C-alpha positions in Angstrom: -4.1 7.0 -2.0 -3.5 3.4 -2.0 -5.6 0.3 -2.4 -3.6 -2.8 -2.0 -4.8 -6.0 -3.6 -4.2 -9.7 -3.1 -1.5 -9.2 -0.5 -1.4 -12.7 1.1 -0.3 -15.8 -0.7 0.8 -19.4 -0.5 4.3 -18.2 0.3 5.8 -21.6 0.9 5.0 -23.0 -2.4 6.2 -19.9 -4.3 9.4 -19.9 -2.3 10.1 -23.5 -3.4 9.8 -22.5 -7.0 12.3 -19.7 -6.5 14.8 -21.9 -4.8 14.4 -24.8 -7.2 13.7 -28.4 -6.8 15.6 -30.0 -4.0 17.0 -33.5 -4.3 16.1 -36.1 -1.7 19.4 -35.7 0.0 19.4 -31.9 0.1 15.8 -31.9 1.3 16.8 -33.6 4.5 19.5 -30.9 5.1 17.1 -28.1 4.2 14.5 -29.4 6.7 17.1 -29.0 9.5 17.9 -25.3 8.5 15.6 -22.3 7.9 14.8 -21.7 4.3 16.5 -18.7 2.6 14.3 -15.7 2.0 14.6 -14.6 -1.6 15.5 -10.9 -2.1 13.1 -8.5 -3.6 15.3 -8.2 -6.7 15.0 -11.9 -7.3 11.2 -11.7 -7.0 10.3 -8.5 -8.9 13.0 -9.0 -11.6 16.4 -7.6 -12.6 16.9 -3.9 -11.7 14.3 -4.0 -8.9 16.6 -4.0 -5.9 15.6 -1.6 -3.2 18.0 1.3 -2.9 17.0 3.0 0.3 18.8 6.2 1.4 17.4 8.0 4.4 19.3 11.2 3.5 17.2 11.5 0.4 14.1 12.4 2.4 13.6 15.9 3.8 13.0 16.4 7.6 9.5 17.7 6.9 7.4 15.3 4.8 5.7 16.7 1.7 4.2 14.4 -0.9 3.3 16.4 -4.1 4.3 13.9 -6.8 1.9 14.7 -9.7 0.6 11.1 -9.9 0.4 10.6 -6.1 -0.3 13.8 -4.3 -1.1 13.6 -0.6 -2.3 16.9 0.8 -3.4 16.7 4.4 -7.2 17.3 4.7 -8.0 15.7 1.3 -10.4 12.7 1.2 -11.1 10.4 -1.8 -13.8 7.7 -2.0 -13.6 4.8 -4.4 -16.5 2.5 -4.9 -17.1 -0.7 -6.9 -17.2 -4.4 -6.6 -15.2 -7.6 -5.9 -16.1 -10.5 -8.1 -15.1 -14.0 -6.9 -16.3 -17.6 -7.4 -18.4 -17.1 -4.2 -20.3 -14.2 -5.7 -20.1 -10.4 -6.0 -19.8 -8.0 -3.1 -19.8 -4.2 -3.1 -16.6 -2.5 -2.1 -15.9 1.0 -0.9 -12.7 2.5 0.3 -12.4 5.9 1.9 -8.9 7.3 1.7 -8.1 10.3 4.0 -4.8 12.1 4.2 -4.5 13.0 7.8 -2.6 15.8 9.4 -0.3 13.4 11.2 3.3 12.4 10.7 5.1 9.4 12.1 8.8 8.6 12.0 9.6 5.1 10.6 13.0 3.6 9.9 14.6 7.0 10.4 12.3 8.9 8.0 9.3 11.1 9.0 6.3 10.1 7.0 2.8 11.3 6.3 -0.1 9.2 7.6 -2.9 8.0 5.4 -6.0 6.5 6.9 -7.9 4.0 4.7 -11.3 2.5 5.6 -12.4 -0.5 3.6 -16.1 -1.5 3.5 -17.4 -4.8 2.1 -21.2 -4.7 1.5 -21.4 -1.6 3.7 -19.7 -3.2 6.7 -16.2 -2.1 7.9 -13.7 -4.8 7.0 -10.4 -3.0 7.5 -9.1 0.2 8.9 -5.6 1.0 8.0 -2.9 3.5 8.7 -0.3 3.7 5.9 2.9 5.7 5.9 4.4 7.6 2.9 7.3 9.9 2.3 8.7 11.6 -0.8 12.4 12.0 -1.6 13.8 15.3 -2.8 13.7 13.9 -6.4 10.0 13.3 -6.1 9.8 9.5 -5.7 7.1 8.5 -3.2 7.9 5.6 -0.8 5.7 3.4 1.3 7.2 2.7 4.7 4.6 0.4 6.2 1.0 -0.4 7.0 -1.0 -1.0 10.2 -4.2 -2.7 8.9 -6.8 -3.5 11.6 -9.2 -6.3 10.6 -12.8 -6.4 11.5 -15.4 -9.2 11.6 -19.1 -8.4 12.3 -18.1 -4.9 13.4 -15.5 -6.1 15.9 -11.8 -5.7 15.8 -10.1 -9.1 15.5 -6.4 -7.9 15.2 -3.8 -6.6 12.8 -1.7 -9.7 11.9 -0.6 -8.2 8.6 1.2 -5.2 10.1 4.6 -4.4 8.6 7.0 -1.6 9.3 10.1 -0.9 7.3 13.2 -1.8 9.4 11.4 -4.3 11.6 11.4 -8.1 11.0 13.2 -7.7 7.6 10.4 -5.5 6.2 11.6 -3.0 3.6 10.2 0.3 2.3 9.5 0.4 -1.4 8.5 2.9 -4.1 4.8 3.7 -4.2 5.2 6.0 -7.2 8.3 6.8 -9.3 9.3 10.4 -9.8 9.2 10.0 -13.6 7.5 6.8 -14.5 7.9 5.5 -18.1 7.4 2.2 -19.8 11.1 1.4 -20.3 11.9 1.2 -16.6 12.0 -2.2 -15.0 9.4 -3.4 -12.5 10.1 -1.9 -9.0 9.4 -3.1 -5.5 6.5 -1.2 -3.8 7.2 -2.8 -0.4 8.5 -6.2 0.9 7.7 -7.8 4.2 8.6 -11.5 4.1 7.4 -12.2 7.7 3.8 -11.5 6.6 4.2 -12.8 3.0 3.8 -9.3 1.6 5.3 -8.2 -1.7 4.0 -5.8 -4.2 5.7 -5.1 -7.5 4.8 -2.2 -9.9 5.3 -1.9 -13.6 4.4 1.0 -15.9 1.8 -0.5 -18.2 0.4 2.5 -20.1 0.7 6.3 -20.2 -1.4 9.2 -21.7 -4.7 7.4 -21.3 -8.1 9.0 -21.2 -10.4 7.8 -18.4 -13.9 8.8 -17.3 -15.2 8.0 -13.8 -18.0 9.6 -11.7 -15.8 12.5 -10.6 -15.0 13.5 -14.2 -13.0 12.6 -17.3 -9.2 12.7 -17.0 -6.4 13.0 -19.6 -2.8 12.2 -19.0 -3.6 9.0 -17.0 -0.8 6.7 -16.0 -1.6 2.9 -15.6 0.5 0.8 -13.2 0.3 -3.0 -13.3 0.7 -4.4 -9.8 1.5 -8.0 -9.0 2.9 -10.3 -6.3 5.3 -12.9 -7.7 4.7 -15.0 -4.6 1.0 -15.4 -5.6 -0.2 -18.4 -7.6 -1.1 -17.7 -11.2 -4.8 -17.7 -10.2 -4.2 -14.4 -8.3 -3.9 -12.3 -11.5 -2.7 -8.7 -11.6 -4.3 -5.4 -10.5 -4.3 -2.3 -12.7 -4.3 1.1 -11.1 -5.1 4.3 -13.0 -3.5 7.6 -11.8 -4.6 11.0 -13.1 -2.1 13.8 -13.0 -2.9 16.2 -10.2 -5.5 13.9 -8.6 -4.0 10.5 -8.0 -5.8 7.2 -8.1 -9.0 7.3 -10.1 -9.7 3.7 -11.1 -8.8 0.1 -10.3 -9.3 -2.9 -12.5 -8.2 -6.5 -12.6 -6.3 -8.5 -15.2 -7.0 -12.2 -14.7 -7.3 -13.9 -11.3 -10.2 -15.6 -9.5 -10.9 -12.6 -7.2 -11.2 -9.4 -9.2 -11.6 -5.9 -7.8 -13.1 -2.9 -9.8 -13.2 0.6 -8.3 -13.9 4.1 -9.5 -13.3 7.4 -7.9 -16.7 8.7 -6.9 -16.0 11.6 -4.5 -13.3 14.1 -3.8 -13.6 16.2 -0.6 -11.5 18.9 1.1 -12.1 18.5 4.8 -13.0 21.5 7.0 -10.8 22.4 9.9 -13.1 20.7 12.4 -13.4 17.6 10.1 -9.6 17.3 9.9 -9.3 17.7 13.6 -11.8 14.9 14.1 -9.8 12.7 11.6 -6.6 13.5 13.4 -8.1 12.5 16.7 -9.5 9.2 15.3 -6.2 8.3 13.6 -4.3 9.0 16.8 -6.6 6.6 18.7 -5.8 4.0 16.1 -2.1 4.7 16.4 -2.3 4.3 20.2 -4.3 1.1 20.0 -1.6 -0.3 17.7 0.8 -0.5 20.6 -1.5 -3.0 22.2 -2.8 -4.9 19.2 0.6 -5.3 17.5 3.1 -5.5 20.3 5.8 -7.3 18.3 5.9 -4.8 15.4 3.9 -1.6 15.7 4.7 -1.1 19.4 8.4 -0.6 18.3 7.6 2.6 16.4 7.6 6.2 17.7 4.1 7.7 18.3 2.4 9.6 15.5 2.1 13.3 16.1 -0.1 16.1 14.8 1.7 18.2 12.2 -1.4 20.0 10.8 -3.8 20.5 13.8 -6.1 23.3 12.5 -6.7 22.7 8.8 -5.5 21.5 5.4 -2.2 22.7 4.1 -2.5 25.5 1.5 
């Protein structure tokens, strides 16, 4: 499951901070040439360079990392609120692991379908693409997030796909996370101002949410170094064997708080319906995102009749 927070930022101003203060003379030269895009290692910190190896991924995708298990046919619902200077709104995200796969940047991925509701109204419907290496690291290969206003689709301008327009896959969950590892890149797409960095914040925590109490909880601190300081950080709590169970905020003007409230194993017919809906979204993406998503191979059904055992 994934719930991304505070993706989009004042990229230009942050970029100037990375590049340093230009003199008046060099500014004129810079205005005539495109600005350099900082590498993910420069932004997330030393040791965070993306080391992507297609041969590390099996031909058939299976995601069974203990902190980030994605079993086709499983559905998780998180509910809470978003607090901002404008007020408080309710927030619900329904995360569904489909029975679809899609090949991205040479790697076959599993397809997650997230539906994001604000005050009960659909705000975003997103396909996200994950694959796990043979050593159990889970990688995010891209997102196709359709945005809605007043119930109507208005586009998917924040789509990013690894290998297209300088976007790079990143690590959604490490195989063996521990506090002494450096921050790592979760995904980087400079053309849509997207960068997520993850850092192991706590381990062995005890957390209670509506679905139960969990021991052996891992807490990941997520941040975007392109964001202004007012953006704050997001903390995600992962329970061994379950995945995401809680989201909190650390600072920031817009703060999100979510708890896992429902875990459901879909029936065969329910999974077939989910697959059909996700395939329609995949097909629509070729029209909505002609410059990015239309360059990907079609998603296919890998689990047509029911959840994997």
